[in-house]
N, CA, C and O of each residue as an XYZ file, in Angstrom:
824
protein
N       5.250    -15.084     -5.538
C       4.682    -15.330     -4.221
C       3.583    -16.384     -4.353
O       2.705    -16.280     -5.209
N       3.648    -17.388     -3.499
C       2.727    -18.518     -3.581
C       1.596    -18.358     -2.569
O       1.709    -18.801     -1.426
N       0.517    -17.728     -2.991
C      -0.622    -17.466     -2.105
C      -1.546    -18.682     -2.112
O      -1.911    -19.160     -3.186
N      -1.934    -19.195     -0.946
C      -2.880    -20.321     -0.910
C      -4.145    -20.013     -1.702
O      -4.662    -18.897     -1.666
N      -4.627    -21.014     -2.410
C      -5.780    -20.815     -3.288
C      -7.013    -20.340     -2.526
O      -7.771    -19.512     -3.032
N      -7.222    -20.857     -1.312
C      -8.413    -20.461     -0.565
C      -8.341    -18.992     -0.142
O      -9.365    -18.311     -0.085
N      -7.135    -18.505      0.155
C      -6.967    -17.094      0.524
C      -7.275    -16.196     -0.673
O      -7.942    -15.171     -0.537
N      -6.782    -16.592     -1.844
C      -7.042    -15.807     -3.054
C      -8.542    -15.783     -3.375
O      -9.092    -14.741     -3.728
N      -9.187    -16.932     -3.250
C     -10.617    -16.999     -3.548
C     -11.414    -16.098     -2.613
O     -12.319    -15.385     -3.046
N     -11.069    -16.134     -1.315
C     -11.791    -15.286     -0.359
C     -11.568    -13.808     -0.651
O     -12.497    -13.004     -0.577
N     -10.321    -13.453     -0.986
C     -10.016    -12.047     -1.272
C     -10.841    -11.547     -2.461
O     -11.398    -10.450     -2.413
N     -10.920    -12.342     -3.512
C     -11.660    -11.917     -4.707
C     -13.174    -11.908     -4.457
O     -13.890    -11.051     -4.975
N     -13.645    -12.859     -3.666
C     -15.069    -12.890     -3.345
C     -15.449    -11.735     -2.415
O     -16.497    -11.113     -2.588
N     -14.594    -11.453     -1.430
C     -14.879    -10.398     -0.457
C     -15.023     -9.022     -1.100
O     -15.789     -8.182     -0.629
N     -14.278     -8.804     -2.178
C     -14.249     -7.466     -2.775
C     -15.386     -7.267     -3.789
O     -15.628     -6.145     -4.232
N     -16.079     -8.347     -4.154
C     -17.110     -8.288     -5.195
C     -18.225     -7.268     -4.927
O     -18.675     -6.614     -5.868
N     -18.689     -7.107     -3.674
C     -19.807     -6.183     -3.458
C     -19.475     -4.709     -3.660
O     -20.376     -3.871     -3.676
N     -18.217     -4.387     -3.811
C     -17.807     -2.985     -3.817
C     -17.496     -2.490     -5.227
O     -17.284     -3.281     -6.147
N     -17.475     -1.162     -5.378
C     -17.162     -0.559     -6.676
C     -15.650     -0.576     -6.884
O     -14.955      0.420     -6.680
N     -15.176     -1.736     -7.295
C     -13.750     -1.917     -7.576
C     -13.614     -2.721     -8.861
O     -14.581     -3.309     -9.346
N     -12.406     -2.739     -9.402
C     -12.151     -3.537    -10.600
C     -10.697     -3.991    -10.619
O      -9.829     -3.360    -10.015
N     -10.442     -5.097    -11.323
C      -9.091     -5.619    -11.478
C      -8.564     -6.270    -10.214
O      -9.228     -6.310     -9.178
N      -7.350     -6.776    -10.336
C      -6.705     -7.420     -9.195
C      -5.198     -7.417     -9.441
O      -4.707     -8.077    -10.358
N      -4.470     -6.666     -8.613
C      -3.014     -6.542     -8.763
C      -2.377     -7.026     -7.475
O      -2.455     -6.349     -6.450
N      -1.752     -8.186     -7.518
C      -1.256     -8.811     -6.295
C      -0.046     -8.093     -5.713
O      -0.022     -7.771     -4.525
N       0.947     -7.847     -6.540
C       2.193     -7.252     -6.066
C       3.339     -7.766     -6.909
O       3.150     -8.621     -7.774
N       4.531     -7.244     -6.656
C       5.674     -7.669     -7.459
C       6.965     -7.409     -6.696
O       7.100     -6.408     -5.993
N       7.910     -8.332     -6.847
C       9.212     -8.159     -6.222
C       9.748     -9.482     -5.724
O       9.103    -10.519     -5.874
N      10.942     -9.446     -5.125
C      11.577    -10.676     -4.648
C      10.885    -11.228     -3.409
O      10.345    -10.477     -2.596
N      10.908    -12.541     -3.279
C      10.379    -13.212     -2.083
C      11.363    -14.313     -1.689
O      11.671    -15.173     -2.514
N      11.864    -14.312     -0.459
C      11.629    -13.313      0.588
C      12.247    -11.961      0.217
O      13.045    -11.858     -0.715
N      11.858    -10.930      0.969
C      12.332     -9.576      0.678
C      12.738     -8.887      1.972
O      11.994     -8.914      2.952
N      13.908     -8.274      1.979
C      14.322     -7.515      3.163
C      13.391     -6.340      3.413
O      13.133     -5.963      4.556
N      12.887     -5.765      2.314
C      12.039     -4.576      2.417
C      10.755     -4.800      1.634
O      10.780     -5.221      0.478
N       9.632     -4.513      2.282
C       8.348     -4.565      1.602
C       7.718     -3.177      1.671
O       7.702     -2.541      2.725
N       7.202     -2.721      0.538
C       6.499     -1.445      0.469
C       5.013     -1.720      0.330
O       4.598     -2.506     -0.522
N       4.204     -1.068      1.173
C       2.760     -1.274      1.135
C       2.081      0.046      0.783
O       2.149      1.013      1.542
N       1.431      0.073     -0.370
C       0.718      1.263     -0.808
C      -0.754      1.192     -0.458
O      -1.148      0.486      0.470
N      -1.560      1.922     -1.202
C      -2.987      2.069     -0.901
C      -3.835      1.093     -1.702
O      -4.463      0.198     -1.136
N      -3.854      1.265     -3.011
C      -4.639      0.426     -3.918
C      -4.196      0.742     -5.339
O      -3.690      1.835     -5.596
N      -4.375     -0.188     -6.264
C      -4.025      0.123     -7.651
C      -4.959      1.171     -8.245
O      -6.102      1.324     -7.813
N      -4.456      1.876     -9.231
C      -5.271      2.816     -9.986
C      -5.547      2.265    -11.370
O      -5.332      1.082    -11.632
N      -6.019      3.115    -12.244
C      -6.393      2.681    -13.597
C      -5.206      2.082    -14.346
O      -5.330      1.030    -14.973
N      -4.053      2.756    -14.278
C      -2.880      2.260    -15.004
C      -2.414      0.919    -14.469
O      -2.049      0.027    -15.234
N      -2.427      0.783    -13.145
C      -1.948     -0.461    -12.525
C      -2.832     -1.645    -12.897
O      -2.337     -2.742    -13.153
N      -4.148     -1.416    -12.925
C      -5.065     -2.494    -13.310
C      -4.822     -2.901    -14.759
O      -4.855     -4.086    -15.094
N      -4.580     -1.917    -15.610
C      -4.322     -2.208    -17.028
C      -3.004     -2.967    -17.200
O      -2.922     -3.908    -17.990
N      -1.971     -2.550    -16.452
C      -0.644     -3.160    -16.599
C      -0.470     -4.430    -15.773
O       0.394     -5.254    -16.074
N      -1.287     -4.590    -14.731
C      -1.165     -5.759    -13.874
C       0.002     -5.694    -12.905
O       0.420     -6.720    -12.369
N       0.539     -4.484    -12.673
C       1.669     -4.303    -11.759
C       1.419     -3.085    -10.876
O       0.722     -2.156    -11.284
N       1.986     -3.084     -9.662
C       1.798     -1.924     -8.782
C       2.638     -0.727     -9.225
O       3.741     -0.893     -9.745
N       2.119      0.450     -9.019
C       2.832      1.708     -9.244
C       3.433      1.813    -10.647
O       4.649      1.922    -10.806
N       2.571      1.778    -11.655
C       3.059      1.963    -13.025
C       2.580      3.279    -13.622
O       3.005      3.646    -14.718
N       1.716      3.987    -12.932
C       1.217      5.250    -13.444
C       2.083      6.416    -13.033
O       3.288      6.270    -12.827
N       1.469      7.563    -12.918
C       2.188      8.800    -12.569
C       2.872      8.662    -11.208
O       4.018      9.074    -11.035
N       2.156      8.077    -10.247
C       2.758      7.868     -8.928
C       3.937      6.902     -9.002
O       4.881      6.999     -8.218
N       3.874      5.972     -9.949
C       4.971      5.022    -10.129
C       6.246      5.702    -10.566
O       7.333      5.327    -10.127
N       6.127      6.702    -11.429
C       7.316      7.441    -11.860
C       7.938      8.176    -10.676
O       9.161      8.238    -10.545
N       7.076      8.736     -9.810
C       7.586      9.411     -8.611
C       8.244      8.403     -7.669
O       9.282      8.695     -7.075
N       7.643      7.220     -7.533
C       8.242      6.184     -6.697
C       9.604      5.772     -7.235
O      10.540      5.573     -6.461
N       9.725      5.642     -8.548
C      11.020      5.276     -9.140
C      12.091      6.316     -8.819
O      13.243      5.966     -8.564
N      11.710      7.598     -8.832
C      12.659      8.657     -8.471
C      13.115      8.488     -7.024
O      14.295      8.651     -6.714
N      12.173      8.161     -6.145
C      12.507      8.009     -4.735
C      13.367      6.768     -4.504
O      14.293      6.795     -3.693
N      13.067      5.694     -5.207
C      13.900      4.488     -5.108
C      15.317      4.780     -5.575
O      16.286      4.358     -4.944
N      15.434      5.504     -6.684
C      16.749      5.862     -7.207
C      17.521      6.721     -6.203
O      18.725      6.538     -6.026
N      16.833      7.654     -5.548
C      17.453      8.517     -4.537
C      18.011      7.677     -3.391
O      19.043      8.004     -2.806
N      17.303      6.581     -3.082
C      17.748      5.691     -2.011
C      18.836      4.718     -2.473
O      19.428      4.008     -1.660
N      19.093      4.692     -3.792
C      20.077      3.766     -4.329
C      19.511      2.382     -4.584
O      20.250      1.401     -4.660
N      18.183      2.309     -4.717
C      17.509      1.035     -4.932
C      16.874      0.984     -6.315
O      16.767      1.996     -7.007
N      16.458     -0.215     -6.699
C      15.593     -0.423     -7.851
C      14.396     -1.244     -7.374
O      14.355     -1.681     -6.224
N      13.449     -1.448     -8.240
C      12.282     -2.262     -7.873
C      12.663     -3.714     -7.579
O      11.939     -4.423     -6.880
N      13.792     -4.145     -8.113
C      14.239     -5.515     -7.853
C      14.682     -5.713     -6.412
O      14.868     -6.845     -5.967
N      14.851     -4.614     -5.679
C      15.337     -4.700     -4.293
C      14.205     -4.773     -3.277
O      14.456     -5.044     -2.103
N      12.967     -4.539     -3.699
C      11.856     -4.455     -2.738
C      10.649     -5.224     -3.269
O      10.480     -5.382     -4.478
N       9.818     -5.695     -2.351
C       8.527     -6.262     -2.754
C       7.488     -5.159     -2.571
O       7.400     -4.552     -1.504
N       6.706     -4.906     -3.612
C       5.733     -3.821     -3.587
C       4.325     -4.401     -3.696
O       4.028     -5.178     -4.604
N       3.476     -4.015     -2.768
C       2.084     -4.439     -2.812
C       1.219     -3.298     -2.278
O       1.689     -2.170     -2.134
N      -0.042     -3.597     -1.987
C      -0.938     -2.554     -1.482
C      -1.948     -3.156     -0.512
O      -2.117     -4.373     -0.443
N      -2.601     -2.298      0.220
C      -3.589     -2.734      1.202
C      -4.781     -3.401      0.511
O      -5.268     -4.438      0.961
N      -5.241     -2.798     -0.582
C      -6.344     -3.335     -1.381
C      -5.811     -3.637     -2.774
O      -5.096     -2.816     -3.350
N      -6.145     -4.803     -3.325
C      -5.566     -5.214     -4.615
C      -6.412     -4.847     -5.817
O      -5.956     -4.973     -6.954
N      -7.625     -4.398     -5.589
C      -8.508     -4.005     -6.684
C      -8.675     -2.493     -6.677
O      -8.620     -1.854     -5.626
N      -8.878     -1.937     -7.848
C      -8.979     -0.482     -7.971
C     -10.327      0.035     -7.489
O     -11.348     -0.279     -8.101
N     -10.367      0.827     -6.402
C     -11.620      1.468     -6.011
C     -11.886      2.646     -6.962
O     -10.989      3.434     -7.260
N     -13.125      2.745     -7.424
C     -13.440      3.838     -8.343
C     -14.768      4.482     -7.977
O     -15.572      3.924     -7.229
N     -14.972      5.664     -8.521
C     -16.247      6.363     -8.411
C     -16.546      6.951     -9.776
O     -15.636      7.245    -10.551
N     -17.826      7.122    -10.065
C     -18.222      7.726    -11.330
C     -18.261      9.242    -11.166
O     -18.849      9.761    -10.216
N     -17.639      9.930    -12.086
C     -17.667     11.385    -12.040
C     -17.751     11.947    -13.450
O     -17.318     11.325    -14.420
N     -18.320     13.136    -13.531
C     -18.427     13.811    -14.819
C     -17.582     15.065    -14.781
O     -17.771     15.938    -13.935
N     -16.659     15.138    -15.702
C     -15.783     16.301    -15.766
C     -16.461     17.431    -16.539
O     -17.334     17.186    -17.372
N     -16.054     18.669    -16.257
C     -16.640     19.804    -16.992
C     -16.486     19.628    -18.498
O     -15.422     19.247    -18.985
N     -17.540     19.906    -19.214
C     -17.568     19.843    -20.682
C     -17.473     18.420    -21.238
O     -17.370     18.235    -22.451
N     -17.506     17.414    -20.356
C     -17.468     16.031    -20.833
C     -18.889     15.526    -21.042
O     -19.796     15.872    -20.285
N     -19.077     14.708    -22.071
C     -20.414     14.219    -22.396
C     -20.834     13.073    -21.485
O     -22.016     12.927    -21.173
N     -19.890     12.276    -21.067
C     -20.216     11.094    -20.280
C     -19.427     11.069    -18.973
O     -18.391     11.719    -18.834
N     -19.947     10.305    -18.030
C     -19.225     10.078    -16.777
C     -18.078      9.096    -17.016
O     -18.115      8.292    -17.947
N     -17.074      9.176    -16.169
C     -15.942      8.247    -16.266
C     -15.596      7.751    -14.879
O     -15.967      8.360    -13.875
N     -14.879      6.638    -14.832
C     -14.417      6.107    -13.567
C     -13.194      6.883    -13.097
O     -12.249      7.093    -13.858
N     -13.219      7.303    -11.849
C     -12.073      7.998    -11.253
C     -11.589      7.203    -10.050
O     -12.381      6.570     -9.351
N     -10.279      7.241     -9.816
C      -9.719      6.565     -8.658
C     -10.246      7.211     -7.379
O     -10.555      8.403     -7.357
N     -10.343      6.424     -6.329
C     -10.712      6.952     -5.017
C      -9.994      6.143     -3.938
O      -9.460      5.064     -4.191
N      -9.999      6.693     -2.744
C      -9.414      6.021     -1.586
C     -10.280      4.831     -1.185
O     -11.504      4.955     -1.162
N      -9.682      3.677     -0.867
C     -10.491      2.540     -0.433
C     -11.132      2.798      0.924
O     -10.555      3.474      1.776
N     -12.323      2.257      1.114
C     -12.989      2.426      2.401
C     -12.621      1.286      3.359
O     -11.914      0.350      2.984
N     -13.108      1.378      4.591
C     -12.731      0.413      5.624
C     -13.144     -1.008      5.265
O     -12.411     -1.958      5.537
N     -14.320     -1.156      4.653
C     -14.798     -2.486      4.302
C     -13.940     -3.105      3.200
O     -13.706     -4.314      3.196
N     -13.480     -2.287      2.280
C     -12.602     -2.790      1.209
C     -11.238     -3.178      1.776
O     -10.644     -4.171      1.355
N     -10.748     -2.394      2.725
C      -9.485     -2.740      3.396
C      -9.617     -4.091      4.094
O      -8.719     -4.929      4.018
N     -10.742     -4.292      4.772
C     -10.983     -5.546      5.488
C     -11.110     -6.718      4.509
O     -10.696     -7.834      4.822
N     -11.675     -6.470      3.339
C     -11.879     -7.529      2.350
C     -10.572     -8.193      1.934
O     -10.553     -9.386      1.629
N      -9.488     -7.438      1.919
C      -8.188     -7.975      1.491
C      -7.183     -8.062      2.638
O      -5.986     -8.240      2.413
N      -7.682     -7.935      3.877
C      -6.769     -7.924      5.028
C      -6.024     -9.242      5.203
O      -4.821     -9.246      5.464
N      -6.725    -10.347      5.062
C      -6.076    -11.661      5.218
C      -4.980    -11.844      4.182
O      -3.916    -12.383      4.486
N      -5.234    -11.403      2.980
C      -4.262    -11.543      1.895
C      -2.981    -10.772      2.204
O      -1.883    -11.281      1.979
N      -3.113     -9.546      2.717
C      -1.920     -8.772      3.052
C      -1.110     -9.464      4.145
O       0.119     -9.481      4.090
N      -1.789    -10.031      5.133
C      -1.083    -10.754      6.197
C      -0.252    -11.898      5.623
O       0.892    -12.105      6.029
N      -0.821    -12.631      4.691
C      -0.115    -13.754      4.074
C       1.093    -13.253      3.276
O       2.165    -13.858      3.319
N       0.916    -12.159      2.559
C       2.028    -11.606      1.779
C       3.189    -11.181      2.678
O       4.351    -11.454      2.379
N       2.861    -10.515      3.775
C       3.915    -10.069      4.688
C       4.623    -11.277      5.297
O       5.847    -11.280      5.431
N       3.855    -12.299      5.663
C       4.454    -13.503      6.240
C       5.397    -14.176      5.244
O       6.477    -14.632      5.621
N       4.994    -14.238      3.983
C       5.838    -14.893      2.982
C       7.054    -14.050      2.619
O       8.135    -14.589      2.382
N       6.887    -12.742      2.574
C       8.026    -11.872      2.265
C       9.024    -11.857      3.412
O      10.225    -11.698      3.194
N       8.527    -12.024      4.637
C       9.364    -12.048      5.842
C      10.346    -10.866      5.863
O      11.558    -11.069      5.939
N       9.824     -9.633      5.796
C      10.704     -8.470      5.652
C      11.408     -8.077      6.941
O      10.931     -8.343      8.044
N      12.550     -7.442      6.769
C      13.230     -6.822      7.906
C      12.642     -5.436      8.171
O      12.633     -4.961      9.307
N      12.151     -4.797      7.109
C      11.592     -3.448      7.209
C      10.314     -3.373      6.377
O      10.268     -3.869      5.251
N       9.275     -2.747      6.939
C       8.042     -2.481      6.194
C       7.914     -0.976      5.999
O       7.874     -0.225      6.973
N       7.850     -0.537      4.757
C       7.664      0.873      4.440
C       6.195      1.097      4.095
O       5.659      0.460      3.188
N       5.561      1.990      4.811
C       4.145      2.267      4.627
C       3.982      3.524      3.790
O       4.359      4.613      4.221
N       3.424      3.379      2.604
C       3.289      4.508      1.679
C       1.904      5.112      1.798
O       0.991      4.756      1.054
N       1.757      6.032      2.742
C       0.497      6.742      2.893
C      -0.329      6.294      4.086
O      -0.049      5.284      4.732
N      -1.361      7.089      4.350
C      -2.177      6.906      5.541
C      -2.987      5.627      5.569
O      -3.186      5.052      6.640
N      -3.464      5.162      4.414
C      -4.246      3.928      4.391
C      -3.402      2.751      4.880
O      -3.873      1.928      5.664
N      -2.167      2.676      4.418
C      -1.270      1.595      4.853
C      -0.931      1.724      6.335
O      -0.859      0.726      7.052
N      -0.723      2.963      6.786
C      -0.398      3.177      8.199
C      -1.552      2.749      9.100
O      -1.338      2.078     10.110
N      -2.763      3.132      8.741
C      -3.910      2.777      9.571
C      -4.202      1.279      9.512
O      -4.654      0.699     10.500
N      -3.953      0.656      8.384
C      -4.187     -0.793      8.271
C      -3.215     -1.592      9.142
O      -3.609     -2.579      9.762
N      -1.953     -1.173      9.190
C      -0.941     -2.014      9.822
C      -0.462     -1.532     11.191
O       0.128     -2.311     11.939
N      -0.699     -0.275     11.530
C      -0.154      0.236     12.794
C      -1.226      0.796     13.730
O      -1.333      0.372     14.880
N      -2.006      1.734     13.243
C      -2.938      2.426     14.130
C      -4.195      2.780     13.340
O      -4.165      3.669     12.489
N      -5.296      2.090     13.617
C      -6.522      2.255     12.831
C      -7.038      3.684     12.808
O      -7.705      4.081     11.853
N      -6.744      4.462     13.839
C      -7.240      5.839     13.908
C      -6.098      6.856     13.898
O      -6.317      8.041     14.152
N      -4.896      6.399     13.608
C      -3.726      7.266     13.683
C      -3.560      8.182     12.485
O      -4.126      7.939     11.419
N      -2.778      9.239     12.668
C      -2.460     10.178     11.599
C      -1.009      9.982     11.183
O      -0.093     10.169     11.983
N      -0.811      9.609      9.939
C       0.544      9.337      9.467
C       1.406     10.601      9.502
O       2.626     10.513      9.636
N       0.783     11.766      9.384
C       1.535     13.028      9.389
C       2.323     13.214     10.685
O       3.312     13.947     10.712
N       1.888     12.555     11.755
C       2.559     12.700     13.047
C       3.786     11.797     13.183
O       4.579     11.960     14.111
N       3.941     10.840     12.255
C       5.043      9.870     12.386
C       5.832      9.702     11.083
O       6.604      8.753     10.947
N       5.646     10.609     10.135
C       6.343     10.482      8.850
C       7.852     10.383      9.074
O       8.450     11.199      9.774
N       8.448      9.359      8.460
C       9.900      9.199      8.506
C      10.431      8.631      9.800
O      11.645      8.480      9.939
N       9.578      8.311     10.751
C      10.052      7.765     12.021
C      10.258      6.256     11.917
O       9.532      5.566     11.202
N      11.243      5.764     12.629
C      11.487      4.328     12.698
C      10.711      3.771     13.889
O      11.036      4.054     15.042
N       9.689      2.983     13.599
C       8.848      2.405     14.638
C       9.179      0.920     14.783
O       9.194      0.190     13.792
N       9.438      0.481     15.979
C       9.606     -0.948     16.239
C       8.356     -1.391     16.971
O       8.179     -1.100     18.154
N       7.491     -2.094     16.261
C       6.141     -2.299     16.758
C       5.521     -3.582     16.218
O       5.895     -4.048     15.142
N       4.574     -4.156     16.960
C       3.738     -5.191     16.339
C       2.930     -4.551     15.219
O       2.784     -3.330     15.179
N       2.415     -5.348     14.329
C       1.519     -4.826     13.292
C       0.128     -5.420     13.498
O      -0.034     -6.441     14.167
N      -0.863     -4.767     12.918
C      -2.231     -5.260     13.013
C      -2.446     -6.380     11.991
O      -2.181     -6.208     10.801
N      -2.925     -7.512     12.467
C      -3.244     -8.635     11.593
C      -4.732     -8.947     11.724
O      -5.368     -8.611     12.723
N      -5.265     -9.587     10.706
C      -6.710     -9.823     10.668
C      -7.053    -11.182     11.245
O      -6.560    -12.211     10.784
N      -7.897    -11.173     12.248
C      -8.443    -12.390     12.849
C      -9.762    -12.691     12.135
O     -10.798    -12.107     12.456
N      -9.714    -13.605     11.167
C     -10.895    -13.871     10.338
C     -12.041    -14.464     11.141
O     -13.207    -14.173     10.874
N     -11.712    -15.293     12.122
C     -12.752    -15.958     12.914
C     -13.599    -14.947     13.688
O     -14.814    -15.100     13.813
N     -12.934    -13.914     14.203
C     -13.638    -12.906     15.000
C     -13.881    -11.606     14.246
O     -14.426    -10.651     14.799
N     -13.473    -11.575     12.977
C     -13.640    -10.391     12.142
C     -13.117     -9.142     12.851
O     -13.822     -8.145     13.006
N     -11.858     -9.233     13.275
C     -11.266     -8.130     14.037
C      -9.769     -8.060     13.763
O      -9.146     -9.048     13.373
N      -9.201     -6.867     13.976
C      -7.757     -6.702     13.855
C      -7.119     -6.840     15.231
O      -7.605     -6.283     16.215
N      -6.019     -7.595     15.283
C      -5.302     -7.821     16.543
C      -3.817     -7.581     16.309
O      -3.347     -7.645     15.173
N      -3.084     -7.309     17.370
C      -1.647     -7.061     17.260
C      -0.887     -8.367     17.090
O      -1.187     -9.367     17.742
N       0.093     -8.342     16.211
C       0.933     -9.521     16.000
C       1.850     -9.752     17.199
O       2.174     -8.815     17.929
N       2.256    -10.976     17.394
C       3.218    -11.275     18.449
C       4.607    -10.757     18.064
O       5.373    -10.312     18.919
N       4.912    -10.820     16.793
C       6.223    -10.379     16.300
C       6.252     -8.866     16.144
O       5.256     -8.256     15.754
N       7.390     -8.265     16.448
C       7.582     -6.836     16.195
C       8.327     -6.644     14.880
O       9.167     -7.460     14.500
N       8.009     -5.572     14.205
C       8.637     -5.239     12.929
C       9.218     -3.835     13.001
O       8.791     -3.011     13.809
N      10.192     -3.580     12.147
C      10.632     -2.204     11.921
C       9.724     -1.641     10.826
O       9.715     -2.124      9.694
N       8.967     -0.616     11.189
C       7.990     -0.021     10.287
C       8.317      1.456     10.134
O       8.517      2.155     11.127
N       8.372      1.936      8.890
C       8.682      3.343      8.646
C       7.596      3.940      7.752
O       7.501      3.582      6.578
N       6.780      4.840      8.292
C       5.731      5.486      7.498
C       6.322      6.588      6.599
O       7.143      7.393      7.039
N       5.894      6.602      5.361
C       6.335      7.604      4.386
C       5.117      8.169      3.663
O       4.046      7.563      3.654
N       5.298      9.335      3.060
C       4.228      9.874      2.235
C       3.983      8.954      1.038
O       4.912      8.342      0.510
N       2.733      8.868      0.624
C       2.425      8.163     -0.616
C       3.057      8.946     -1.763
O       3.014     10.176     -1.758
N       3.642      8.262     -2.745
C       4.297      8.987     -3.848
C       3.389      9.995     -4.548
O       3.869     11.007     -5.059
N       2.080      9.730     -4.578
C       1.163     10.656     -5.258
C       0.886     11.909     -4.444
O       0.340     12.876     -4.974
N       1.248     11.912     -3.175
C       0.908     13.048     -2.305
C       1.488     14.359     -2.817
O       0.887     15.420     -2.649
N       2.648     14.281     -3.435
C       3.306     15.500     -3.901
C       2.532     16.174     -5.036
O       2.687     17.375     -5.255
N       1.708     15.425     -5.755
C       0.928     16.013     -6.842
C      -0.173     16.918     -6.287
O      -0.546     17.913     -6.910
N      -0.680     16.563     -5.121
C      -1.772     17.331     -4.518
C      -1.264     18.409     -3.573
O      -1.968     19.375     -3.280
N      -0.043     18.235     -3.104
C       0.544     19.187     -2.164
C       2.041     19.329     -2.456
O       2.866     18.773     -1.732
N       2.396     20.069     -3.510
C       3.806     20.192     -3.908
C       4.707     20.717     -2.792
O       5.918     20.501     -2.825
N       4.137     21.396     -1.816
C       4.936     21.964     -0.735
C       5.592     20.942      0.175
O       6.471     21.282      0.966
N       5.164     19.676      0.063
C       5.749     18.660      0.945
C       6.969     17.972      0.327
O       7.536     17.061      0.930
N       7.376     18.403     -0.873
C       8.484     17.703     -1.529
C       9.737     17.682     -0.653
O      10.386     16.642     -0.535
N      10.084     18.815     -0.038
C      11.265     18.844      0.830
C      11.101     17.875      1.989
O      12.045     17.180      2.366
N       9.904     17.831      2.552
C       9.635     16.927      3.667
C       9.760     15.472      3.235
O      10.238     14.634      4.000
N       9.332     15.169      2.018
C       9.446     13.809      1.491
C      10.906     13.377      1.467
O      11.247     12.281      1.914
N      11.768     14.251      0.940
C      13.174     13.862      0.812
C      13.906     13.911      2.151
O      14.902     13.212      2.337
N      13.429     14.717      3.071
C      13.977     14.661      4.431
C      13.678     13.303      5.070
O      14.529     12.731      5.750
N      12.469     12.796      4.847
C      12.118     11.486      5.409
C      12.913     10.377      4.721
O      13.261      9.382      5.357
N      13.205     10.537      3.426
C      14.034      9.547      2.741
C      15.466      9.579      3.255
O      16.112      8.536      3.353
N      15.966     10.763      3.584
C      17.298     10.868      4.182
C      17.346     10.153      5.524
O      18.326      9.481      5.848
N      16.278     10.302      6.302
C      16.217      9.608      7.583
C      16.178      8.100      7.369
O      16.807      7.344      8.110
N      15.440      7.669      6.354
C      15.377      6.254      6.039
C      16.763      5.710      5.681
O      17.140      4.614      6.097
N      17.513      6.497      4.900
C      18.884      6.085      4.559
C      19.719      5.866      5.821
O      20.465      4.893      5.930
N      19.579      6.784      6.759
C      20.395      6.698      7.979
C      19.991      5.488      8.819
O      20.844      4.879      9.464
N      18.701      5.125      8.823
C      18.264      3.958      9.578
C      18.842      2.669      8.988
O      19.221      1.750      9.714
N      18.899      2.629      7.667
C      19.228      1.373      6.985
C      20.716      1.245      6.681
O      21.145      0.242      6.110
């Protein structure tokens, strides 16, 4: 993906004030019929330089296989390209360590222009939103993804107006399908059936 140099510079400069590290742009074919948008890279992704290479990546690979796809069939990126972290001390540990955390609104805004450029270059027929951060960034800033999991939405998406520092609706409509983030099943194993029900619905749409 050929990102304009000025866009890349702004994205990296914008994220500097925050507790983040690394920079993982994304990976996959361009143009792409399908683009997957996650939340942010974690420790493994920053180390590997690719999206979804950690534990959540293994779960994503299982879901792609269930759909009959491989990573070569989709472009995968995230709302924020740098790993948001917090310092925490685990029980019986001598020192604090960096732990992954959800990106905040300011961090999402820091990389908003970059995501718009990626979507424009990928020119997808379908956008799959992996988790609530992606859903709120691209569809509904205050929405709950749990209310629309697995639904096929034909909708404009939110794009960043840099001049006015605001999100506005795109003129173009996209097919957008919100899905659980692959890591969600680790925190709530009870949703596994729901995850695969939404994947079955996705199969029927496509």
